[in-house]
PASE-717466 format. One record per residue: residue number from 1; residue in one letter; z negated, x negated, y negated of N, C-alpha, C, O in turn. Coordinates in steps of 0.001 Angstrom, whole numbers, plus 500000, padded with zeros to 6 digits. Atoms other than C-alpha are relative to their C-alpha. Layout:
BEGIN
R    nr   rest     n.up   n.east   n.north    ca.up   ca.east   ca.north     c.up   c.east   c.north     o.up   o.east   o.north
R   NUM      A        Z        X         Y        Z         X          Y        Z        X         Y        Z        X         Y
...
END
This chain:
BEGIN
R    nr   rest     n.up   n.east   n.north    ca.up   ca.east   ca.north     c.up   c.east   c.north     o.up   o.east   o.north
R     1      M   499841   501367    499510   465697    630683     913750   498959   499062    499404   498527   498117    500065
R     2      T   500977   500897    500634   463270    629100     911268   498829   500759    499395   497952   500137    498796
R     3      Q   501026   499201    500679   461026    631981     910119   499191   500852    500969   498646   501880    500568
R     4      D   500719   499214    499008   459407    633216     913342   498548   500165    499586   497858   499180    499324
R     5      G   501382   499721    500366   456109    634898     912503   499744   500129    498516   498626   500453    498115
R     6      T   500186   499866    501451   456668    634917     908741   499927   501479    499626   500843   502232    499955
R     7      P   500087   498590    500411   455443    638245     907275   501182   500376    499105   501620   499556    498298
R     8      P   498838   499587    500795   458307    640246     905711   499822   499820    498494   500753   499393    497811
R     9      A   500228   500137    501446   456720    640248     902233   500100   498534    499568   500618   498226    498495
R    10      E   499914   501427    500317   456402    636455     902338   501441   499514    500061   501873   498719    499226
R    11      L   498585   500374    499871   459993    636075     903516   500780   500459    498775   501612   499722    498246
R    12      R   499340   499471    501204   461157    638284     900640   499631   499157    498771   500477   498877    497921
R    13      G   500435   500813    501130   459083    636232     898202   500709   498655    499941   501076   498184    498864
R    14      I   499275   501274    499941   460708    632994     899370   501430   500192    499495   501938   499381    498721
R    15      A   498622   499731    500415   464159    634535     898897   500098   500185    498489   501005   499647    497854
R    16      L   499956   499745    501440   463372    635732     895370   499728   498732    499204   500340   498516    498158
R    17      D   500263   501279    500671   461928    632344     894384   501251   499136    499976   501547   498495    498968
R    18      Q   498789   500810    499935   465127    630653     895534   501111   500578    499123   501842   499829    498476
R    19      L   498972   499363    500823   467395    633191     893812   499727   499824    498510   500659   499793    497706
R    20      A   500365   500124    501421   465488    632777     890535   500580   498746    499356   500664   498658    498131
R    21      A   499424   501236    500541   467044    629315     890172   501411   500204    499461   501930   499349    498743
R    22      Y   498623   499733    500436   470460    630918     889537   499980   500897    498771   499443   502005    498800
R    23      E   500125   499306    501287   470920    632003     885921   500654   501368    499998   500293   502209    499175
R    24      G   499348   498696    499974   473172    634930     886834   499242   501059    500768   499653   502219    500791
R    25      F   500744   499062    499158   470562    636548     889079   499019   500829    499188   498265   500300    498371
R    26      Q   500993   499102    500582   468607    639589     887921   499510   500942    501092   500306   501431    501894
R    27      L   500577   499044    499058   466244    641742     889990   499426   501171    499217   498626   500982    498301
R    28      R   500540   498797    500645   465538    645314     888923   499510   500932    501103   500141   501944    501407
R    29      D   500505   499197    498884   463416    646691     891732   499019   501075    499561   498429   501766    500392
R    30      E   500901   498957    500486   461362    648949     889488   500739   501299    499690   500115   502299    499335
R    31      V   499208   498810    500303   464204    651428     889007   500827   500395    501217   501067   499580    502108
R    32      R   499197   499474    498904   466257    653579     891347   501383   500369    499481   501521   501002    498434
R    33      V   498629   499648    500382   470029    653898     891192   500202   501505    500224   500046   502006    501338
R    34      M   499839   498550    499935   470737    657553     890412   501456   500424    500099   501761   501482    500648
R    35      A   498578   499627    499977   474525    657521     889999   500859   498768    499820   500467   497815    499147
R    36      I   498988   501031    500193   477575    655284     890233   501303   500723    499682   501797   501512    500488
R    37      R   498787   499284    500429   480641    656450     888315   501070   498995    499592   500785   497980    498956
R    38      R   498895   500864    500399   484052    654886     887888   500290   500190    498519   500299   501310    498009
R    39      S   499634   499983    501409   484946    653971     884315   501182   499057    499824   500999   497873    499539
R    40      G   498814   500840    500014   488530    652710     884296   500006   499094    501212   499911   499563    502346
R    41      A   500026   500961    498902   488621    649538     886365   498572   499574    500347   498361   498800    501281
R    42      W   501394   500379    499817   484830    649233     886149   499199   501160    500587   499736   502241    500831
R    43      F   500917   498958    499545   481822    651195     887414   498772   499990    499101   498262   498929    498738
R    44      D   501260   499860    500729   478869    652502     885434   498909   500358    501006   498990   501368    501705
R    45      V   501122   499781    499087   475644    652233     887407   498805   500469    499188   498305   499741    498329
R    46      E   501171   499457    500695   472818    654467     886173   498771   499762    500864   498694   500235    501998
R    47      A   501233   500317    499289   469392    653171     887198   498831   500234    499070   498536   499405    498209
R    48      G   501101   499653    500893   466451    654890     885548   500505   500108    498573   501499   500791    498323
R    49      P   499550   499945    501396   466737    654387     881774   501149   499047    499704   501677   499033    498592
R    50      H   498981   501019    500221   469293    651622     882243   501367   500475    500489   501475   501308    501389
R    51      S   498628   499797    499536   473065    651747     882577   500697   498644    499951   500685   497959    498928
R    52      V   499360   501306    499889   475003    648714     883756   501462   500191    500363   501781   500953    501276
R    53      S   498574   499964    499677   478786    648251     883730   500334   498793    500877   500025   497652    500533
R    54      V   499719   501067    499033   480033    646253     886706   501437   500112    500509   502032   501189    500493
R    55      R   498659   500027    499436   483355    645209     888229   499994   500409    501477   500931   501054    501947
R    56      R   500103   499713    498575   482211    645536     891846   498599   500500    500325   497636   500200    499618
R    57      V   501291   499513    499508   479424    647289     893743   499909   499686    501491   500837   499970    502248
R    58      L   500275   500209    498584   477946    646186     897065   498815   500872    500382   497699   500646    499915
R    59      L   501060   499126    499515   475935    648920     898772   499346   499338    501208   500013   499063    502206
R    60      A   500722   500650    498909   473268    647355     900981   498642   500670    500149   497599   500072    499883
R    61      V   501202   499166    499952   470747    650110     901607   499687   500349    501455   500591   500669    502226
R    62      G   500409   499706    498634   468755    650692     904800   499981   501479    500317   500279   502319    499468
R    63      L   500089   498639    499512   468288    653839     906850   498542   500409    500135   497644   499567    500120
R    64      L   501342   499473    499766   465263    656083     907353   499836   500330    501476   500715   500945    502079
R    65      D   500347   499574    498651   463627    656431     910763   499374   501383    499911   498462   501602    499113
R    66      Q   500543   498649    499975   462936    660096     911509   498992   500098    501146   499368   500337    502294
R    67      L   501033   499999    498974   459626    660011     913363   499692   501430    500441   499509   502306    499595
R    68      P   500266   498638    499522   458991    663051     915580   498566   500421    499721   497691   499582    499507
R    69      D   501330   499449    500268   455996    665320     915038   499205   500043    501304   498867   501114    501809
R    70      L   500749   500134    498754   454161    664044     918119   498660   499368    499669   498631   498271    499112
R    71      P   501312   500557    500345   450386    663513     917767   499835   498557    500484   500055   498249    501655
R    72      G   500200   501404    499701   449630    659796     917627   501192   499117    499713   501044   497901    499593
R    73      Y   498772   500789    500156   453231    658711     917073   499982   499205    498698   500168   497988    498702
R    74      R   499942   500665    501298   453048    657945     913367   498878   498962    499849   499085   497896    499269
R    75      E   501125   500919    500130   449607    656311     913616   500238   498694    500766   499753   497639    500358
R    76      L   499776   501171    499154   450808    653903     916325   501290   499262    499676   501581   498215    500254
R    77      W   498701   500586    500337   454172    653139     914729   499816   498585    499462   499111   498374    498475
R    78      G   500067   501389    500448   454554    649379     914394   498835   499209    500555   498759   497999    500340
R    79      T   501115   500716    499372   451353    648529     916295   500054   500103    501516   499788   499123    502213
R    80      S   499819   499823    498556   451931    649993     919778   501330   500647    500325   501753   500646    501480
R    81      L   498680   499398    499845   455249    651798     919251   501029   499139    499290   500884   498821    498110
R    82      F   499000   500909    500544   458323    649654     918733   501396   500471    500355   501603   501139    501369
R    83      Q   498598   499688    499764   462091    650077     918465   500721   498889    500744   501479   499150    501679
R    84      C   499145   501106    499579   463433    646624     919218   499280   499054    500956   498351   498359    500543
R    85      P   500643   500945    499073   462473    644691     922357   500262   498545    499633   499423   497680    499888
R    86      Y   499718   501376    500395   464182    641581     920994   499051   499529    498902   498789   498333    498772
R    87      C   500933   500343    501073   461788    641707     918037   498557   499898    500485   497786   499104    499947
R    88      H   501413   499861    499673   458549    642536     919860   499631   499783    501463   498470   499488    501750
R    89      A   500384   499951    498585   458728    642499     923669   499436   498682    500521   498550   498693    501376
R    90      W   500473   501284    499476   458184    638758     924219   498500   499832    499777   497785   499372    500667
R    91      E   501425   500126    500306   454786    638835     922506   499146   500936    500855   497948   500710    501021
R    92      L   500722   498990    499223   453826    641824     924676   500296   499906    501490   499898   500784    502255
R    93      S   499518   500094    498619   455287    640599     927960   498857   500055    501005   497764   499537    500777
R    94      G   500967   499885    498925   453479    641423     931173   499080   501195    499896   498326   501464    500830
R    95      R   500864   498837    500159   451730    644514     929798   500675   501256    500569   501820   501224    501022
R    96      A   499484   498725    499495   452175    648139     930831   500895   500634    498935   500416   501097    497900
R    97      F   499020   499477    500955   455356    649308     929082   500341   501458    500323   500328   501881    501479
R    98      G   499388   498686    499860   456610    652817     928500   501255   500043    499156   501400   499292    498191
R    99      Y   498769   499812    500776   460002    653936     927256   500234   501490    499850   500511   502181    500830
R   100      L   499744   498594    500287   460382    657330     925596   501491   500157    499774   501987   499944    498668
R   101      A   498540   500000    500017   464042    657859     926404   500547   501224    499273   500062   502334    499493
R   102      P   499452   498875    500748   466144    660028     924064   501063   500800    500758   501300   501965    500437
R   103      D   498903   499325    499308   468949    660890     926521   500266   499314    501334   499546   498398    501731
R   104      T   499701   500531    498665   470552    660126     929867   500527   498569    499970   500622   497930    501018
R   105      G   499545   501382    500089   471872    656809     928589   498834   499028    499969   498866   498043    499232
R   106      C   501235   500777    500063   468438    655328     929293   499993   498821    500951   499158   497929    500807
R   107      A   500068   501022    498959   469269    653093     932255   500168   498591    499437   499412   497688    499796
R   108      D   499753   501338    500539   470661    650149     930281   498791   499484    499237   498403   498326    499386
R   109      W   501170   500404    500768   467692    650085     927938   498830   499710    500920   498081   498759    500692
R   110      A   501093   500218    499061   465261    650396     930845   500160   498659    500695   499186   497925    500863
R   111      M   499748   501292    499362   466892    647438     932583   499687   498858    499034   499169   497818    499440
R   112      L   500286   501018    501012   466605    645474     929347   498499   499752    499894   498062   498602    499843
R   113      L   501448   500130    500121   462865    646166     929087   499376   499321    501217   498337   498670    501109
R   114      R   500533   500622    498779   462347    645019     932679   499981   498475    499908   499302   497821    500699
R   115      A   500010   501454    500171   463045    641473     931472   498629   499499    499552   498315   498321    499723
R   116      W   501292   500405    500543   459554    641464     929902   498805   500586    500753   497664   500211    500486
R   117      T   501107   499407    499257   457499    643542     932321   500476   500503    501353   501639   500868    501524
R   118      K   499718   499387    498698   457341    644672     935931   499364   501377    500102   499536   502078    501100
R   119      D   500710   498719    500028   455258    647714     934964   500612   500876    498910   500168   500852    497762
R   120      L   499245   499206    500982   457640    650150     933258   500139   501442    500472   500487   501705    501624
R   121      V   499833   498570    499733   457667    653947     933086   500947   500580    498963   500754   500378    497764
R   122      I   499110   499265    500902   460527    655981     931598   499479   501425    499872   499269   502108    500875
R   123      F   500411   498631    500280   459387    659223     929953   501211   500769    499468   501769   500407    498432
R   124      T   498850   499212    500460   462153    661835     929663   499584   501144    499078   500437   501756    498434
R   125      D   500506   498914    500850   459923    664366     927819   500629   501340    500388   500743   502233    499549
R   126      A   499375   498767    499485   461586    667087     929990   501218   500414    499177   501562   501594    499109
R   127      A   498895   499683    500911   464557    666834     927630   501361   499937    500670   502324   500486    500134
R   128      F   498709   500120    499334   467324    666000     930121   499778   499735    501489   498697   499322    501908
R   129      A   500077   500180    498556   468061    665800     933834   500455   498593    500383   501273   497977    499699
R   130      I   499636   501312    499470   468337    662596     935841   500775   500206    501299   500267   500828    502231
R   131      D   499207   499793    498787   471118    662496     938419   499585   499019    501096   498856   498058    500848
R   132      R   500411   500779    498841   470772    661001     941891   500359   498524    499869   499561   497659    500231
R   133      A   499568   501394    500117   472748    657836     941131   499056   499216    499089   498701   498077    499390
R   134      L   500901   500676    500924   470497    656990     938181   498617   499843    500614   497975   498807    500440
R   135      R   501296   500099    499319   467349    657760     940197   499986   498828    500975   499023   498063    501035
R   136      D   499915   501076    499024   468497    655386     942904   499987   498633    499308   499346   497694    499780
R   137      E   499937   501269    500733   469264    652654     940353   498638   499628    499434   498231   498468    499503
R   138      L   501327   500261    500553   465870    652998     938676   499017   499639    501104   498158   498775    500924
R   139      G   500864   500330    498874   464154    652973     942048   500221   498586    500482   499269   497881    500817
R   140      L   499657   501359    499585   465974    649783     942981   499386   498974    499055   498985   497886    499469
R   141      A   500558   500899    501017   464737    648225     939738   498487   500111    499895   497867   499440    499071
R   142      K   501455   499775    500012   461166    649419     940467   499525   500516    498637   498478   500116    498128
R   143      I   500348   499333    501258   461145    651500     937278   499582   501427    500327   500345   502183    500929
R   144      R   500506   498658    499717   459005    654632     937489   500569   501019    499006   500889   500689    497864
R   145      L   499414   498926    500798   460272    657943     936155   498981   501116    499845   498419   501591    500832
R   146      E   500902   498882    500276   458112    660596     934485   500752   501047    499195   501158   500799    498060
R   147      E   499131   498982    500596   459916    663847     933689   499254   501154    499343   499887   502072    498821
R   148      R   500752   498946    500666   457081    666032     932380   500034   499813    498480   500304   498723    497977
R   149      R   499966   500021    501461   456873    666904     928695   498853   499155    499457   497718   499250    499926
R   150      V   501010   500808    500680   455029    664425     926477   499417   500828    498861   500155   501320    498008
R   151      V   500634   499138    501009   452481    666272     924314   499212   499216    498958   498947   499736    497874
R   152      A   500766   500798    500964   450547    663449     922611   499915   498566    500493   500199   498264    501652
R   153      L   500283   501395    499674   449777    659745     922513   498535   499749    499672   498109   499936    498532
R   154      R   501431   500215    500214   446116    658861     922960   499740   498564    499563   500305   497621    500116
R   155      T   500307   501322    500547   444703    655956     920998   498565   499599    500328   497685   500441    500507
R   156      E   501338   500585    499894   441725    653672     921503   499958   498786    499085   500740   497849    499247
R   157      R   500156   501104    500958   440611    651375     918668   501321   499656    499313   501650   498486    499116
R   158      G   498767   500172    500757   443910    651898     916867   501198   499566    500813   502244   499254    500243
R   159      R   498894   500397    499132   446090    651037     919874   500294   501096    501011   499449   501951    501279
R   160      L   499624   499030    498979   447957    653073     922462   499154   499800    501246   498997   498680    501733
R   161      A   500766   500049    498755   445797    653935     925467   500738   500721    501120   500773   500250    502257
R   162      A   499339   499224    498949   447793    656593     927301   501009   500959    499391   500890   501365    498235
R   163      V   499030   498957    500341   450765    658947     927153   499508   501287    500662   499323   501338    501878
R   164      C   500548   498735    499508   449515    662535     927495   501139   500953    500338   502077   501112    499558
R   165      L   498942   499135    499492   451624    664982     929503   499556   501449    500042   498362   501747    500043
R   166      A   500289   498574    499859   451867    668757     929722   499230   500214    501295   499557   499631    502329
R   167      G   500818   499751    498823   449234    670076     932124   498741   499164    500034   497887   499365    500897
R   168      G   501231   500771    500113   446613    667510     931094   500015   498618    500609   499051   497871    500442
R   169      A   499937   501332    499397   447754    664426     933009   500221   498930    498938   500784   499202    497878
R   170      E   499785   501148    500882   447743    660995     931357   500523   498822    500820   500170   498647    501986
R   171      I   499548   501245    499396   449566    657774     932142   499657   498878    499039   500166   498835    497919
R   172      R   500442   501080    500880   447921    654665     930737   501151   499042    499734   501846   498606    500652
R   173      R   498968   500943    500436   450287    652449     928770   499438   499163    498862   498615   499635    498078
R   174      D   500391   500872    501108   449785    649495     926442   500997   500053    498852   500629   499929    497684
R   175      V   498907   500076    500968   453143    649656     924678   500997   501109    500307   501247   501424    501471
R   176      L   498963   498991    499808   455742    652361     924137   501197   499643    499122   501075   499518    497904
R   177      F   498768   500233    500754   459320    651610     923142   500695   501340    499765   500784   502174    500665
R   178      V   499432   498714    500414   461070    654424     921276   501285   499749    499218   501530   498648    498725
R   179      R   498750   500105    500764   464404    655101     919631   500161   501270    499150   500953   502147    499493
R   180      P   499927   498795    500833   463892    657675     916845   501367   500126    499328   502083   499141    499144
R   181      R   498766   499772    500739   466829    659244     915079   499911   499328    498632   498823   499143    498088
R   182      Q   499949   500626    501311   467947    657585     911857   500978   500744    499108   501929   501360    499590
R   183      R   499099   499354    500960   469587    658915     908708   499970   499238    498691   499045   498473    498415
R   184      Q   499985   500570    501340   470598    657806     905261   498940   500685    499149   498611   501849    499379
R   185      T   500921   499354    500934   468081    658413     902490   500770   501073    499234   501970   500915    499009
R   186      P   499295   498943    500753   468897    661628     900566   500721   499464    498772   501825   499909    498458
R   187      L   499385   500543    501210   469614    659587     897422   501281   499249    500329   502302   499430    499666
R   188      V   498813   500753    499606   472026    657233     899179   501078   500946    500502   502256   500767    500193
R   189      Q   499031   499016    499512   473683    660157     900934   500702   500675    498829   501908   500917    498870
R   190      G   499405   499403    501185   474197    661734     897518   500971   499060    499309   502030   499490    498851
R   191      L   499107   500987    500612   475711    658513     896135   501291   499881    500798   502382   499843    500229
R   192      V   498836   500128    499125   478035    658208     899130   500914   501199    499844   502132   501049    499753
R   193      E   499202   498781    500151   479171    661804     898791   500648   500055    498623   501816   500426    498500
R   194      A   499459   499948    501358   479606    661542     895014   501153   499014    499821   502109   499297    499098
R   195      L   498926   500993    500087   481743    658417     895402   501188   500359    500879   502272   499794    500727
R   196      G   498915   499593    499113   483814    660123     898088   500339   498963    501047   501495   498851    501454
R   197      L   499757   501047    499014   483407    657277     900564   500277   500617    501370   499593   501546    501799
R   198      R   499684   499528    498652   485001    657838     903950   498916   499534    500957   498433   498405    500870
R   199      L   501044   500317    499043   482498    657947     906782   500596   499693    501367   501643   500221    501742
R   200      A   499656   500260    498603   482750    656519     910276   499096   500874    500865   498485   501815    500358
R   201      A   500855   499220    499109   480899    657883     913310   498540   499862    499592   498138   498853    499013
R   202      C   501453   500017    500224   477194    658756     912988   499632   499845    498528   498590   499270    498214
R   203      D   500285   500027    501441   477361    659068     909183   499943   498603    499407   499420   498430    498306
R   204      L   499907   501336    500573   477916    655343     908709   501214   499926    499081   502223   500592    499316
R   205      V   498883   500160    500933   480142    654296     905812   501089   499152    500659   500815   498066    501169
R   206      A   498868   500718    499414   483579    653228     907041   500427   498869    499073   500516   499052    497859
R   207      T   499574   501154    500791   484695    649769     905904   501156   499284    500682   501342   499373    501896
R   208      D   498943   500888    499513   487673    647460     906264   499752   498646    499339   500018   498469    498150
R   209      D   500434   501288    500546   486480    643867     905836   498990   500220    498871   499068   499592    497815
R   210      Y   501116   499652    500889   483405    645343     904070   500420   500793    498768   499562   501194    497982
R   211      Q   499496   499149    501087   485610    647219     901563   499969   501446    500478   500492   501758    501548
R   212      T   500010   498586    499652   484956    650967     901598   501344   500622    499645   502268   499932    499215
R   213      S   498755   499301    500321   487639    653594     901106   500247   500099    498506   501333   500505    498094
R   214      V   499844   500003    501459   487056    653326     897319   500113   498550    499542   499148   497798    499680
R   215      P   499836   501389    500458   488473    650068     895863   498895   499595    499031   498572   500325    498094
R   216      G   501072   500494    500859   485728    648004     894275   498610   500298    500506   497635   499726    500017
R   217      I   501297   499670    499405   482932    649536     896367   499956   499396    501398   500795   499703    502244
R   218      Y   500170   500660    498700   481733    647414     899296   498693   500470    500639   497811   500994    499958
R   219      A   501229   499627    499289   479085    648067     901947   499692   498952    501051   500595   498365    501647
R   220      A   500430   500970    498988   477044    645819     904231   498670   500456    500581   497914   501187    499941
R   221      G   501303   499740    499392   474141    646098     906624   499888   501369    500643   500859   501905    501178
R   222      D   500307   498763    499278   472507    649266     907929   500882   501174    499606   501042   502119    500378
R   223      L   499167   498901    500475   474792    651484     905869   501301   500117    500781   501915   501184    500812
R   224      M   498720   499955    499298   477801    650539     907993   499945   499490    501443   500980   499344    502092
R   225      T   500124   500428    498609   476393    649326     911332   498627   500363    500542   497655   500453    499792
R   226      H   501287   499755    499349   473664    650142     913838   499403   498718    500559   498371   498765    501228
R   227      D   500555   501286    499588   473133    646435     914553   498990   499556    498944   499368   499068    497879
R   228      H   501051   500265    500982   469777    645900     912820   499363   498634    500239   499594   497992    501264
R   229      G   500731   501258    499891   467610    642854     912207   500212   499151    498773   501255   499228    498124
R   230      A   499937   500799    501217   466872    640377     909439   501164   499016    500010   501867   498879    499009
R   231      L   498903   500964    499929   469343    637746     910641   501347   500699    499922   502280   500202    499291
R   232      V   498751   499226    500052   472035    640392     911166   500280   500425    498561   501410   500312    498086
R   233      A   499831   499564    501385   471448    641744     907644   500439   498851    499102   501317   499016    498255
R   234      A   499625   501165    500804   471640    638256     906133   501456   499608    500258   502202   499295    499330
R   235      A   498616   500352    499657   474866    637537     908005   500987   501007    499421   502036   500627    498901
R   236      E   499119   498965    500550   476396    640864     906966   500143   499846    498492   501236   500000    497946
R   237      G   499935   500204    501450   475483    640199     903329   500877   498822    499628   501644   498885    498667
R   238      S   499180   501189    500260   477065    636757     903460   501482   500293    500225   502327   499882    499429
R   239      R   498602   499690    499696   480257    638066     905067   500581   500958    498962   501751   500851    498593
R   240      A   499538   499089    501042   480469    640877     902518   500298   499236    498714   501282   499525    498033
R   241      A   499770   500820    501194   480153    638320     899704   501293   499212    500122   502048   499095    499156
R   242      H   498760   500753    499780   482945    636233     901240   501223   500912    499883   502295   500469    499471
R   243      A   498888   499055    500121   485118    639356     901363   500228   500420    498551   501366   500630    498131
R   244      L   499939   499488    501378   484339    640406     897788   500408   498921    498998   501173   499190    498072
R   245      D   499886   501021    501044   484357    637096     895923   501421   499527    499691   501753   499405    498512
R   246      P   498658   500500    500347   487980    635849     896257   500784   500959    499105   501445   500538    498155
R   247      E   499287   499005    500803   489394    639093     894873   499437   500065    498587   500187   500141    497614
R   248      L   500653   499942    501311   486859    639186     892046   500316   498746    499183   500603   498834    497990
R   249      T   499705   501252    500702   487415    635515     891174   501444   499981    499495   501706   499570    498365
R   250      R   498590   499941    500411   491189    635993     891088   500156   500886    498765   500879   500536    497832
R   251      E   499926   499075    501143   490751    638930     888707   499469   499332    498744   500086   499425    497683
R   252      L   500602   500664    501165   488482    636926     886396   500866   498855    499475   500969   498649    498266
R   253      V   499145   501109    500411   490820    633935     886374   501241   500515    499279   501615   499977    498237
R   254      L   498780   499458    500600   493917    636017     885586   499716   500652    498659   500602   500700    497806
R   255      E   500367   499391    501279   492062    637779     882754   499530   498950    498993   499292   499272    497829
R   256      G   500443   501053    500910   491016    634439     881273   498504   499943    499812   498014   499241    498928
R   257      V   501460   500037    500109   487321    635081     881805   499457   498689    500551   498478   498143    500042
R   258      L   500396   501296    499418   487029    631982     883980   501028   498946    499597   500898   497781    499974
END
C-alpha cells in the first residue's frame, strides 16, 4: 500500500531500524536455530553457540521453491519467470505471456492471466490431458494451448526469448508464469518433526488461532498457509502476536513478573 517498488533489502532495513527503538528487541540473524526443546513450562532454543530460554515460540519460516531441472529455468527465475501475477503482471501487461501449467486445474489461473494480456499460451509439457470442456473454455477466452513437451527455455540478453519444444519447434514468449512445487527447508522440517507438531494438508503446520498442537508453540506465515506475499506475511505476524500476547501477559501478571 505504501512501499510499491521498494527493494526487499531496503524494506527489511526500514523494519529493523524501527524495531531497534524497542529495548526488548534483539536480532540474531547470524545463527541458525538447530533445536527447540521443552524444559518444564519453558523452551530451550539452541541457535549456534547460543541457548535461549523462552516462554513462547513463534515459528515464522518460509518455504523453498523446488525449481525443475529445465535448461534456462533457474537463470530466468525472477527476471522472466514469475510465480505471482498480482506481484508482477501489471508491469508486464500487454506482452506475450506463457503459463507452464502443473496440472489440469490450469483454467482458473489462465483466466486470471488474461486480465493482463491478450496473447497467452498454456504449456502442458505433455504432462496431462485436456478434456473437451476445458478446450472449449480456453478457446472462448482466446487462450492458445500447447501440449508438446517443453525441453528448454531460450534466452536473449538475459531475458526469455522462446519456449523450446520437443521436435525443435519454438514459441516466442516474453514472460512465463510458473508454479513450482514448494517444501519446508530440511532444518525446519526436522524442527517440526522433533516438536511433534500436527500437520495439515500439504505439509503445512496445523494451527488453531495460530497456536500449534504443542502449547506454547505458535506458527504464522508460509509455514501454515499457501497465501504468500509481504502484506499477507505482515498481517499473519500481527494476528499471531494478538493471539499469543494476552495469554503470555496473563501468565506474567499472575506470576508477579509484571
